[in-house]
GUDOFI-385467 format. One record per residue: residue in one letter; x, y, z negated of N, C-alpha, C in turn. Coordinates in nm, 3 decimals, always signed. Example, Ala and Ser with C-alpha at 12.3 -4.5 7.8 and 13.67 -1.06 7.14 Angstrom:
BEGIN
<loti 'A',<+1.319,-0.569,-0.780>,<+1.230,-0.450,-0.780>,<+1.320,-0.330,-0.780>>
<loti 'S',<+1.285,-0.225,-0.708>,<+1.367,-0.106,-0.714>,<+1.290,+0.003,-0.787>>
# end
This chain:
BEGIN
<loti 'M',<-1.576,-0.210,-1.704>,<-1.583,-0.142,-1.833>,<-1.692,-0.036,-1.828>>
<loti 'S',<-1.754,-0.012,-1.940>,<-1.859,+0.089,-1.950>,<-1.818,+0.194,-2.050>>
<loti 'Q',<-1.907,+0.291,-2.069>,<-1.878,+0.396,-2.166>,<-1.867,+0.340,-2.307>>
<loti 'N',<-1.920,+0.222,-2.329>,<-1.919,+0.162,-2.462>,<-1.800,+0.068,-2.484>>
<loti 'T',<-1.708,+0.062,-2.387>,<-1.592,-0.024,-2.403>,<-1.503,+0.031,-2.514>>
<loti 'P',<-1.474,-0.049,-2.615>,<-1.390,+0.001,-2.725>,<-1.244,+0.006,-2.684>>
<loti 'P',<-1.166,+0.091,-2.749>,<-1.022,+0.091,-2.721>,<-0.958,-0.037,-2.771>>
<loti 'L',<-0.843,-0.071,-2.714>,<-0.769,-0.186,-2.762>,<-0.722,-0.163,-2.904>>
<loti 'P',<-0.705,-0.269,-2.981>,<-0.653,-0.251,-3.117>,<-0.509,-0.201,-3.114>>
<loti 'A',<-0.468,-0.144,-3.226>,<-0.334,-0.085,-3.235>,<-0.225,-0.188,-3.204>>
<loti 'S',<-0.245,-0.312,-3.243>,<-0.144,-0.414,-3.218>,<-0.123,-0.437,-3.069>>
<loti 'A',<-0.232,-0.431,-2.991>,<-0.220,-0.447,-2.845>,<-0.151,-0.326,-2.784>>
<loti 'L',<-0.182,-0.207,-2.831>,<-0.116,-0.087,-2.780>,<+0.032,-0.088,-2.814>>
<loti 'D',<+0.066,-0.139,-2.931>,<+0.208,-0.152,-2.967>,<+0.277,-0.247,-2.870>>
<loti 'Q',<+0.216,-0.363,-2.845>,<+0.277,-0.464,-2.758>,<+0.297,-0.413,-2.616>>
<loti 'L',<+0.204,-0.335,-2.568>,<+0.211,-0.284,-2.432>,<+0.298,-0.160,-2.419>>
<loti 'F',<+0.298,-0.075,-2.521>,<+0.361,+0.056,-2.508>,<+0.456,+0.092,-2.622>>
<loti 'R',<+0.404,+0.105,-2.743>,<+0.477,+0.176,-2.848>,<+0.599,+0.100,-2.900>>
<loti 'T',<+0.589,-0.030,-2.912>,<+0.705,-0.105,-2.962>,<+0.770,-0.189,-2.852>>
<loti 'A',<+0.713,-0.193,-2.734>,<+0.774,-0.267,-2.623>,<+0.903,-0.198,-2.582>>
<loti 'R',<+1.004,-0.279,-2.547>,<+1.134,-0.225,-2.514>,<+1.188,-0.290,-2.387>>
<loti 'T',<+1.285,-0.224,-2.326>,<+1.360,-0.281,-2.215>,<+1.475,-0.363,-2.271>>
<loti 'H',<+1.480,-0.490,-2.235>,<+1.581,-0.582,-2.288>,<+1.690,-0.609,-2.184>>
<loti 'N',<+1.814,-0.610,-2.231>,<+1.927,-0.646,-2.146>,<+1.961,-0.794,-2.155>>
<loti 'E',<+1.923,-0.858,-2.265>,<+1.949,-1.001,-2.283>,<+1.816,-1.073,-2.295>>
<loti 'L',<+1.788,-1.160,-2.199>,<+1.663,-1.235,-2.199>,<+1.693,-1.383,-2.186>>
<loti 'K',<+1.628,-1.462,-2.269>,<+1.651,-1.606,-2.270>,<+1.516,-1.678,-2.270>>
<loti 'G',<+1.521,-1.808,-2.298>,<+1.399,-1.886,-2.310>,<+1.351,-1.941,-2.177>>
<loti 'E',<+1.226,-1.983,-2.176>,<+1.164,-2.042,-2.057>,<+1.044,-1.959,-2.016>>
<loti 'V',<+1.025,-1.947,-1.886>,<+0.905,-1.884,-1.830>,<+0.849,-1.982,-1.728>>
<loti 'S',<+0.732,-2.036,-1.756>,<+0.676,-2.140,-1.671>,<+0.621,-2.080,-1.541>>
<loti 'D',<+0.609,-2.165,-1.441>,<+0.546,-2.123,-1.317>,<+0.401,-2.082,-1.341>>
<loti 'E',<+0.334,-2.148,-1.433>,<+0.196,-2.114,-1.466>,<+0.187,-1.973,-1.523>>
<loti 'T',<+0.285,-1.936,-1.607>,<+0.286,-1.800,-1.662>,<+0.307,-1.697,-1.552>>
<loti 'L',<+0.394,-1.726,-1.457>,<+0.419,-1.633,-1.346>,<+0.293,-1.616,-1.261>>
<loti 'R',<+0.221,-1.724,-1.240>,<+0.095,-1.714,-1.165>,<-0.008,-1.632,-1.243>>
<loti 'E',<-0.014,-1.654,-1.374>,<-0.106,-1.578,-1.458>,<-0.069,-1.429,-1.458>>
<loti 'L',<+0.062,-1.403,-1.461>,<+0.110,-1.265,-1.457>,<+0.059,-1.194,-1.331>>
<loti 'Y',<+0.080,-1.259,-1.215>,<+0.032,-1.197,-1.091>,<-0.120,-1.182,-1.092>>
<loti 'D',<-0.189,-1.284,-1.142>,<-0.335,-1.279,-1.139>,<-0.392,-1.171,-1.230>>
<loti 'L',<-0.314,-1.122,-1.325>,<-0.352,-1.004,-1.401>,<-0.317,-0.876,-1.326>>
<loti 'A',<-0.193,-0.870,-1.280>,<-0.143,-0.747,-1.218>,<-0.220,-0.710,-1.092>>
<loti 'K',<-0.271,-0.807,-1.019>,<-0.335,-0.780,-0.891>,<-0.461,-0.695,-0.903>>
<loti 'W',<-0.518,-0.687,-1.025>,<-0.643,-0.612,-1.042>,<-0.620,-0.462,-1.058>>
<loti 'G',<-0.497,-0.417,-1.075>,<-0.472,-0.273,-1.086>,<-0.505,-0.202,-0.957>>
<loti 'P',<-0.550,-0.077,-0.964>,<-0.595,-0.006,-0.845>,<-0.482,+0.037,-0.752>>
<loti 'T',<-0.512,+0.036,-0.622>,<-0.427,+0.093,-0.518>,<-0.515,+0.166,-0.419>>
<loti 'S',<-0.457,+0.253,-0.338>,<-0.533,+0.328,-0.238>,<-0.600,+0.232,-0.141>>
<loti 'A',<-0.731,+0.246,-0.125>,<-0.807,+0.161,-0.033>,<-0.782,+0.013,-0.059>>
<loti 'N',<-0.749,-0.020,-0.182>,<-0.723,-0.159,-0.221>,<-0.616,-0.223,-0.132>>
<loti 'M',<-0.519,-0.143,-0.087>,<-0.423,-0.191,+0.014>,<-0.327,-0.296,-0.039>>
<loti 'S',<-0.298,-0.295,-0.169>,<-0.221,-0.401,-0.233>,<-0.094,-0.438,-0.156>>
<loti 'P',<+0.000,-0.344,-0.139>,<+0.120,-0.374,-0.062>,<+0.226,-0.452,-0.139>>
<loti 'L',<+0.204,-0.477,-0.269>,<+0.303,-0.548,-0.350>,<+0.332,-0.686,-0.293>>
<loti 'R',<+0.460,-0.718,-0.285>,<+0.504,-0.854,-0.254>,<+0.610,-0.890,-0.358>>
<loti 'L',<+0.599,-1.007,-0.416>,<+0.687,-1.049,-0.524>,<+0.763,-1.175,-0.486>>
<loti 'V',<+0.888,-1.180,-0.526>,<+0.964,-1.304,-0.525>,<+1.013,-1.325,-0.668>>
<loti 'F',<+0.975,-1.438,-0.728>,<+1.023,-1.472,-0.861>,<+1.146,-1.561,-0.844>>
<loti 'V',<+1.261,-1.504,-0.872>,<+1.389,-1.573,-0.855>,<+1.414,-1.652,-0.983>>
<loti 'K',<+1.407,-1.785,-0.972>,<+1.411,-1.869,-1.091>,<+1.512,-1.984,-1.079>>
<loti 'S',<+1.518,-2.047,-0.964>,<+1.604,-2.163,-0.947>,<+1.750,-2.122,-0.935>>
<loti 'P',<+1.843,-2.212,-0.967>,<+1.985,-2.180,-0.948>,<+2.017,-2.141,-0.804>>
<loti 'E',<+1.951,-2.204,-0.708>,<+1.976,-2.173,-0.567>,<+1.933,-2.031,-0.534>>
<loti 'A',<+1.817,-1.991,-0.584>,<+1.767,-1.855,-0.559>,<+1.854,-1.752,-0.630>>
<loti 'K',<+1.898,-1.783,-0.752>,<+1.985,-1.691,-0.825>,<+2.118,-1.671,-0.750>>
<loti 'A',<+2.168,-1.778,-0.691>,<+2.293,-1.767,-0.615>,<+2.277,-1.677,-0.494>>
<loti 'K',<+2.158,-1.675,-0.436>,<+2.132,-1.586,-0.323>,<+2.121,-1.440,-0.367>>
<loti 'L',<+2.065,-1.419,-0.486>,<+2.048,-1.283,-0.537>,<+2.180,-1.224,-0.588>>
<loti 'A',<+2.265,-1.307,-0.642>,<+2.386,-1.261,-0.711>,<+2.471,-1.162,-0.631>>
<loti 'P',<+2.500,-1.187,-0.502>,<+2.587,-1.093,-0.430>,<+2.531,-0.953,-0.414>>
<loti 'A',<+2.400,-0.937,-0.431>,<+2.338,-0.805,-0.413>,<+2.339,-0.722,-0.541>>
<loti 'L',<+2.375,-0.781,-0.653>,<+2.367,-0.712,-0.782>,<+2.489,-0.625,-0.808>>
<loti 'D',<+2.465,-0.505,-0.861>,<+2.576,-0.423,-0.909>,<+2.645,-0.496,-1.025>>
<loti 'E',<+2.771,-0.465,-1.045>,<+2.850,-0.535,-1.146>,<+2.786,-0.530,-1.285>>
<loti 'G',<+2.731,-0.415,-1.320>,<+2.672,-0.400,-1.453>,<+2.544,-0.477,-1.473>>
<loti 'N',<+2.482,-0.521,-1.366>,<+2.355,-0.596,-1.377>,<+2.372,-0.745,-1.351>>
<loti 'H',<+2.493,-0.787,-1.314>,<+2.511,-0.925,-1.269>,<+2.491,-1.026,-1.382>>
<loti 'A',<+2.563,-1.013,-1.490>,<+2.560,-1.114,-1.596>,<+2.421,-1.127,-1.657>>
<loti 'K',<+2.358,-1.015,-1.688>,<+2.228,-1.023,-1.755>,<+2.120,-1.078,-1.663>>
<loti 'T',<+2.134,-1.052,-1.533>,<+2.035,-1.104,-1.439>,<+2.054,-1.252,-1.415>>
<loti 'M',<+2.177,-1.296,-1.407>,<+2.202,-1.439,-1.392>,<+2.159,-1.518,-1.515>>
<loti 'A',<+2.164,-1.455,-1.633>,<+2.126,-1.523,-1.757>,<+1.975,-1.522,-1.781>>
<loti 'A',<+1.904,-1.429,-1.720>,<+1.759,-1.418,-1.743>,<+1.687,-1.540,-1.686>>
<loti 'P',<+1.582,-1.587,-1.753>,<+1.507,-1.701,-1.701>,<+1.450,-1.678,-1.561>>
<loti 'V',<+1.401,-1.557,-1.537>,<+1.340,-1.522,-1.409>,<+1.371,-1.376,-1.378>>
<loti 'T',<+1.393,-1.349,-1.250>,<+1.401,-1.210,-1.203>,<+1.298,-1.190,-1.095>>
<loti 'A',<+1.210,-1.093,-1.115>,<+1.110,-1.060,-1.014>,<+1.165,-0.954,-0.920>>
<loti 'I',<+1.166,-0.985,-0.791>,<+1.194,-0.883,-0.690>,<+1.063,-0.816,-0.657>>
<loti 'V',<+1.051,-0.689,-0.695>,<+0.930,-0.612,-0.669>,<+0.948,-0.542,-0.535>>
<loti 'A',<+0.863,-0.574,-0.439>,<+0.878,-0.523,-0.303>,<+0.743,-0.477,-0.251>>
<loti 'H',<+0.745,-0.413,-0.135>,<+0.621,-0.366,-0.072>,<+0.628,-0.394,+0.078>>
<loti 'D',<+0.514,-0.419,+0.135>,<+0.503,-0.456,+0.276>,<+0.459,-0.335,+0.357>>
<loti 'L',<+0.544,-0.293,+0.451>,<+0.508,-0.179,+0.536>,<+0.396,-0.216,+0.633>>
<loti 'A',<+0.370,-0.344,+0.650>,<+0.259,-0.389,+0.734>,<+0.137,-0.423,+0.649>>
<loti 'F',<+0.123,-0.355,+0.536>,<+0.011,-0.379,+0.445>,<-0.124,-0.368,+0.513>>
<loti 'Y',<-0.132,-0.283,+0.615>,<-0.261,-0.256,+0.682>,<-0.318,-0.380,+0.751>>
<loti 'E',<-0.233,-0.478,+0.778>,<-0.282,-0.599,+0.844>,<-0.378,-0.677,+0.755>>
<loti 'K',<-0.369,-0.658,+0.622>,<-0.457,-0.728,+0.528>,<-0.585,-0.649,+0.498>>
<loti 'L',<-0.596,-0.526,+0.548>,<-0.707,-0.441,+0.510>,<-0.844,-0.490,+0.557>>
<loti 'P',<-0.857,-0.557,+0.672>,<-0.990,-0.610,+0.706>,<-1.045,-0.704,+0.598>>
<loti 'Y',<-0.956,-0.773,+0.527>,<-0.999,-0.859,+0.416>,<-1.010,-0.781,+0.286>>
<loti 'L',<-0.911,-0.696,+0.257>,<-0.905,-0.627,+0.128>,<-1.001,-0.509,+0.118>>
<loti 'F',<-1.032,-0.445,+0.230>,<-1.118,-0.326,+0.230>,<-1.213,-0.335,+0.349>>
<loti 'P',<-1.309,-0.429,+0.344>,<-1.393,-0.459,+0.461>,<-1.504,-0.358,+0.487>>
<loti 'H',<-1.517,-0.256,+0.402>,<-1.629,-0.163,+0.414>,<-1.622,-0.077,+0.539>>
<loti 'T',<-1.500,-0.061,+0.591>,<-1.480,+0.024,+0.708>,<-1.352,-0.020,+0.779>>
<loti 'D',<-1.320,+0.043,+0.890>,<-1.199,+0.007,+0.964>,<-1.078,+0.078,+0.903>>
<loti 'A',<-1.040,+0.036,+0.782>,<-0.927,+0.099,+0.714>,<-0.795,+0.067,+0.785>>
<loti 'R',<-0.788,-0.045,+0.853>,<-0.665,-0.077,+0.925>,<-0.632,+0.034,+1.025>>
<loti 'G',<-0.733,+0.088,+1.089>,<-0.714,+0.194,+1.187>,<-0.658,+0.322,+1.128>>
<loti 'W',<-0.671,+0.339,+0.996>,<-0.616,+0.458,+0.931>,<-0.464,+0.457,+0.931>>
<loti 'F',<-0.404,+0.337,+0.938>,<-0.260,+0.324,+0.917>,<-0.185,+0.262,+1.034>>
<loti 'E',<-0.250,+0.178,+1.110>,<-0.182,+0.110,+1.219>,<-0.132,+0.211,+1.321>>
<loti 'G',<-0.006,+0.201,+1.359>,<+0.053,+0.292,+1.456>,<+0.114,+0.417,+1.397>>
<loti 'K',<+0.099,+0.436,+1.267>,<+0.161,+0.553,+1.203>,<+0.314,+0.538,+1.203>>
<loti 'P',<+0.388,+0.648,+1.199>,<+0.534,+0.639,+1.191>,<+0.578,+0.562,+1.068>>
<loti 'E',<+0.690,+0.491,+1.078>,<+0.737,+0.410,+0.966>,<+0.762,+0.494,+0.842>>
<loti 'A',<+0.805,+0.618,+0.859>,<+0.829,+0.704,+0.743>,<+0.701,+0.726,+0.664>>
<loti 'D',<+0.590,+0.745,+0.734>,<+0.461,+0.763,+0.666>,<+0.418,+0.636,+0.596>>
<loti 'L',<+0.434,+0.522,+0.663>,<+0.397,+0.394,+0.603>,<+0.485,+0.365,+0.482>>
<loti 'T',<+0.612,+0.402,+0.490>,<+0.703,+0.380,+0.377>,<+0.657,+0.458,+0.255>>
<loti 'T',<+0.619,+0.584,+0.274>,<+0.570,+0.665,+0.162>,<+0.448,+0.603,+0.098>>
<loti 'I',<+0.354,+0.559,+0.180>,<+0.228,+0.502,+0.130>,<+0.254,+0.369,+0.059>>
<loti 'A',<+0.332,+0.282,+0.123>,<+0.357,+0.150,+0.066>,<+0.443,+0.159,-0.060>>
<loti 'L',<+0.542,+0.248,-0.060>,<+0.627,+0.264,-0.178>,<+0.546,+0.316,-0.296>>
<loti 'R',<+0.461,+0.414,-0.273>,<+0.380,+0.470,-0.382>,<+0.291,+0.362,-0.444>>
<loti 'N',<+0.217,+0.292,-0.361>,<+0.122,+0.194,-0.413>,<+0.193,+0.068,-0.462>>
<loti 'G',<+0.303,+0.030,-0.397>,<+0.380,-0.084,-0.445>,<+0.446,-0.057,-0.579>>
<loti 'S',<+0.488,+0.069,-0.601>,<+0.546,+0.106,-0.730>,<+0.440,+0.100,-0.840>>
<loti 'L',<+0.319,+0.147,-0.808>,<+0.208,+0.132,-0.903>,<+0.191,-0.014,-0.940>>
<loti 'Q',<+0.188,-0.100,-0.840>,<+0.167,-0.242,-0.867>,<+0.285,-0.303,-0.943>>
<loti 'G',<+0.405,-0.254,-0.917>,<+0.520,-0.301,-0.994>,<+0.506,-0.268,-1.141>>
<loti 'A',<+0.451,-0.151,-1.171>,<+0.425,-0.114,-1.311>,<+0.318,-0.204,-1.370>>
<loti 'Y',<+0.218,-0.242,-1.290>,<+0.117,-0.335,-1.340>,<+0.181,-0.470,-1.372>>
<loti 'V',<+0.275,-0.514,-1.291>,<+0.346,-0.639,-1.318>,<+0.417,-0.630,-1.452>>
<loti 'L',<+0.484,-0.520,-1.476>,<+0.555,-0.499,-1.602>,<+0.459,-0.508,-1.721>>
<loti 'M',<+0.345,-0.441,-1.711>,<+0.251,-0.439,-1.822>,<+0.183,-0.575,-1.838>>
<loti 'A',<+0.156,-0.644,-1.727>,<+0.098,-0.778,-1.737>,<+0.194,-0.873,-1.806>>
<loti 'A',<+0.324,-0.860,-1.776>,<+0.424,-0.944,-1.843>,<+0.423,-0.919,-1.993>>
<loti 'R',<+0.420,-0.793,-2.032>,<+0.414,-0.761,-2.175>,<+0.286,-0.815,-2.238>>
<loti 'A',<+0.175,-0.804,-2.166>,<+0.048,-0.853,-2.219>,<+0.051,-1.003,-2.243>>
<loti 'L',<+0.131,-1.075,-2.164>,<+0.140,-1.220,-2.178>,<+0.250,-1.262,-2.277>>
<loti 'G',<+0.311,-1.165,-2.344>,<+0.410,-1.197,-2.445>,<+0.551,-1.209,-2.396>>
<loti 'L',<+0.576,-1.167,-2.272>,<+0.712,-1.168,-2.219>,<+0.782,-1.036,-2.248>>
<loti 'D',<+0.912,-1.041,-2.262>,<+0.993,-0.921,-2.265>,<+1.045,-0.894,-2.123>>
<loti 'T',<+1.077,-0.769,-2.096>,<+1.112,-0.729,-1.959>,<+1.237,-0.644,-1.956>>
<loti 'G',<+1.304,-0.650,-1.842>,<+1.420,-0.566,-1.817>,<+1.415,-0.510,-1.676>>
<loti 'P',<+1.335,-0.406,-1.653>,<+1.328,-0.347,-1.518>,<+1.457,-0.273,-1.484>>
<loti 'M',<+1.494,-0.273,-1.357>,<+1.619,-0.207,-1.319>,<+1.627,-0.185,-1.169>>
<loti 'S',<+1.710,-0.088,-1.134>,<+1.760,-0.075,-0.997>,<+1.902,-0.131,-1.002>>
<loti 'G',<+1.997,-0.068,-0.937>,<+2.134,-0.118,-0.947>,<+2.156,-0.246,-0.870>>
<loti 'F',<+2.112,-0.246,-0.744>,<+2.137,-0.359,-0.656>,<+2.133,-0.309,-0.512>>
<loti 'N',<+2.181,-0.391,-0.421>,<+2.186,-0.356,-0.279>,<+2.054,-0.394,-0.215>>
<loti 'N',<+1.967,-0.295,-0.196>,<+1.835,-0.323,-0.140>,<+1.843,-0.387,-0.002>>
<loti 'A',<+1.932,-0.335,+0.082>,<+1.941,-0.387,+0.218>,<+1.980,-0.535,+0.218>>
<loti 'L',<+2.071,-0.573,+0.128>,<+2.113,-0.712,+0.121>,<+2.001,-0.801,+0.068>>
<loti 'V',<+1.928,-0.753,-0.031>,<+1.812,-0.828,-0.082>,<+1.708,-0.846,+0.028>>
<loti 'D',<+1.683,-0.740,+0.104>,<+1.584,-0.750,+0.212>,<+1.628,-0.850,+0.318>>
<loti 'E',<+1.757,-0.847,+0.351>,<+1.810,-0.939,+0.451>,<+1.804,-1.083,+0.402>>
<loti 'T',<+1.828,-1.102,+0.272>,<+1.833,-1.236,+0.216>,<+1.695,-1.297,+0.192>>
<loti 'F',<+1.602,-1.215,+0.142>,<+1.474,-1.269,+0.099>,<+1.356,-1.232,+0.191>>
<loti 'F',<+1.372,-1.130,+0.274>,<+1.258,-1.083,+0.353>,<+1.291,-1.069,+0.502>>
<loti 'A',<+1.389,-1.143,+0.549>,<+1.429,-1.133,+0.690>,<+1.310,-1.164,+0.781>>
<loti 'G',<+1.299,-1.086,+0.889>,<+1.193,-1.107,+0.986>,<+1.058,-1.051,+0.947>>
<loti 'T',<+1.055,-0.973,+0.839>,<+0.930,-0.912,+0.793>,<+0.948,-0.761,+0.783>>
<loti 'K',<+0.841,-0.693,+0.743>,<+0.848,-0.550,+0.715>,<+0.843,-0.523,+0.565>>
<loti 'I',<+0.884,-0.622,+0.488>,<+0.884,-0.611,+0.342>,<+1.016,-0.550,+0.296>>
<loti 'K',<+1.006,-0.454,+0.205>,<+1.123,-0.382,+0.153>,<+1.126,-0.392,+0.001>>
<loti 'S',<+1.242,-0.424,-0.054>,<+1.257,-0.432,-0.199>,<+1.254,-0.293,-0.261>>
<loti 'N',<+1.207,-0.286,-0.385>,<+1.196,-0.161,-0.458>,<+1.281,-0.167,-0.585>>
<loti 'F',<+1.246,-0.255,-0.677>,<+1.325,-0.271,-0.800>,<+1.313,-0.414,-0.848>>
<loti 'L',<+1.388,-0.446,-0.953>,<+1.391,-0.580,-1.011>,<+1.337,-0.574,-1.153>>
<loti 'I',<+1.279,-0.685,-1.198>,<+1.239,-0.698,-1.338>,<+1.288,-0.833,-1.389>>
<loti 'N',<+1.380,-0.831,-1.484>,<+1.416,-0.955,-1.552>,<+1.308,-0.989,-1.653>>
<loti 'L',<+1.274,-1.118,-1.660>,<+1.165,-1.164,-1.745>,<+1.214,-1.276,-1.836>>
<loti 'G',<+1.168,-1.275,-1.960>,<+1.205,-1.379,-2.054>,<+1.168,-1.337,-2.195>>
<loti 'H',<+1.249,-1.379,-2.290>,<+1.225,-1.347,-2.431>,<+1.352,-1.286,-2.488>>
<loti 'G',<+1.339,-1.165,-2.541>,<+1.453,-1.090,-2.590>,<+1.469,-1.100,-2.740>>
<loti 'D',<+1.582,-1.050,-2.787>,<+1.614,-1.045,-2.929>,<+1.615,-0.899,-2.970>>
<loti 'T',<+1.516,-0.859,-3.049>,<+1.505,-0.717,-3.087>,<+1.625,-0.673,-3.171>>
<loti 'A',<+1.694,-0.766,-3.236>,<+1.811,-0.729,-3.317>,<+1.925,-0.678,-3.231>>
<loti 'K',<+1.923,-0.707,-3.102>,<+2.031,-0.666,-3.013>,<+2.000,-0.536,-2.938>>
<loti 'L',<+1.887,-0.474,-2.968>,<+1.848,-0.352,-2.900>,<+1.914,-0.229,-2.963>>
<loti 'F',<+1.943,-0.130,-2.880>,<+1.985,-0.001,-2.931>,<+1.865,+0.068,-2.994>>
<loti 'P',<+1.888,+0.168,-3.082>,<+1.776,+0.247,-3.131>,<+1.698,+0.307,-3.013>>
<loti 'R',<+1.569,+0.318,-3.030>,<+1.485,+0.364,-2.921>,<+1.515,+0.508,-2.885>>
<loti 'S',<+1.524,+0.537,-2.756>,<+1.547,+0.673,-2.709>,<+1.419,+0.754,-2.721>>
<loti 'P',<+1.431,+0.886,-2.738>,<+1.310,+0.969,-2.753>,<+1.234,+0.983,-2.622>>
<loti 'R',<+1.114,+1.033,-2.631>,<+1.031,+1.066,-2.517>,<+0.989,+1.212,-2.529>>
<loti 'L',<+0.951,+1.271,-2.418>,<+0.902,+1.409,-2.422>,<+0.767,+1.414,-2.494>>
<loti 'S',<+0.745,+1.524,-2.565>,<+0.617,+1.544,-2.631>,<+0.510,+1.580,-2.529>>
<loti 'F',<+0.386,+1.573,-2.571>,<+0.275,+1.612,-2.483>,<+0.297,+1.753,-2.429>>
<loti 'D',<+0.331,+1.847,-2.515>,<+0.344,+1.986,-2.471>,<+0.459,+2.008,-2.376>>
<loti 'E',<+0.559,+1.921,-2.380>,<+0.671,+1.933,-2.290>,<+0.640,+1.874,-2.150>>
<loti 'A',<+0.547,+1.779,-2.145>,<+0.525,+1.704,-2.022>,<+0.386,+1.718,-1.963>>
<loti 'A',<+0.292,+1.775,-2.038>,<+0.154,+1.776,-1.990>,<+0.084,+1.905,-2.026>>
<loti 'R',<-0.022,+1.932,-1.950>,<-0.108,+2.048,-1.976>,<-0.252,+2.004,-1.961>>
<loti 'I',<-0.340,+2.067,-2.034>,<-0.484,+2.051,-2.015>,<-0.539,+2.182,-1.965>>
<loti 'L',<-0.596,+2.182,-1.847>,<-0.646,+2.307,-1.786>,<-0.798,+2.310,-1.787>>
# end
């Protein structure tokens, strides 16, 4: 983008932000091609040193849903089982192993390799959370409705889907097509003056 890049039209801003909502009931079909397109959009969002620690599992098949089900809190079980797809948004604590490819300009791997796990967790969680938000916005951009949530047993998800790795789950996003008639009235947001300053 350059200084002459125009802003998105109001309809696009509505779809991404102003009228987009979190849905509890999601139905319909989400193709594998759409999920690939979703990732191929989200991957371009920035991360520190292009480290890209995001790891995704799209839980779609009945077999995969059955594996996820025991980890869900009671309040999230029915809606997640009914959703066409649930994305497990996770991050890899061994992200630095990919840095020779992702950030070849210097020895970025050496910046992180051997650091305490607590430090790696902070770095991977921060950048993986950024990428999880990009996934959410990419889904909205492709016309999907979303239901991001916590409310699950992270340790059980990690054991079930990421055993033998350094990948840790962060949050879930249900994906599909929602019914706006079933939404509660939109909750307020803080005003600029309540949440921001210009110095």
